[in-house]
C-alpha positions as CSV (number, residue, x, y, z in Angstrom):
1,M,-73.1,-75.1,-25.1
2,P,-75.1,-78.3,-24.6
3,E,-74.9,-80.1,-21.3
4,K,-72.9,-83.4,-21.4
5,L,-73.6,-86.8,-19.9
6,L,-71.4,-89.8,-19.5
7,F,-73.1,-93.3,-19.6
8,I,-71.1,-96.2,-18.2
9,S,-72.3,-99.8,-18.7
10,P,-70.7,-103.1,-17.5
11,G,-71.8,-104.8,-20.7
12,N,-72.0,-104.4,-24.4
13,L,-74.5,-101.7,-25.7
14,T,-76.0,-104.1,-28.2
15,V,-77.4,-106.3,-25.5
16,N,-78.9,-103.5,-23.4
17,P,-82.0,-102.1,-25.1
18,R,-83.0,-100.0,-22.1
19,L,-79.7,-98.1,-22.3
20,Q,-80.1,-97.7,-26.0
21,K,-83.4,-96.0,-25.5
22,E,-82.0,-93.8,-22.8
23,L,-79.1,-92.7,-25.1
24,K,-81.5,-91.9,-27.9
25,L,-83.8,-89.9,-25.7
26,T,-80.9,-88.0,-24.1
27,V,-79.7,-87.0,-27.6
28,L,-83.2,-85.9,-28.6
29,K,-83.4,-83.7,-25.5
30,G,-80.3,-81.9,-26.7
31,F,-77.6,-83.4,-24.5
32,E,-74.1,-84.3,-25.8
33,I,-73.3,-87.8,-24.6
34,D,-70.3,-90.1,-24.2
35,F,-70.6,-93.9,-23.7
36,V,-68.1,-96.2,-22.0
37,G,-68.9,-99.9,-22.3
38,L,-66.9,-102.9,-21.2
39,F,-66.1,-105.9,-23.3
40,L,-65.4,-108.8,-20.9
41,G,-65.0,-111.4,-23.5
42,N,-66.5,-114.8,-23.9
43,R,-65.3,-117.5,-21.4
44,S,-65.1,-120.0,-24.2
45,E,-62.6,-118.0,-26.2
46,N,-59.7,-119.4,-24.2
47,I,-60.7,-123.1,-24.8
């Protein structure tokens, strides 16, 4: 059974290339991963 890791980021994954690289490397090393990212919205959406 593969080891599991949970990645949590305060931002969107698409704007965090360092985290993207870490996720890919972790999968290549044989880990099972979960990712939780927050969407805080755009301040201008309410205008």
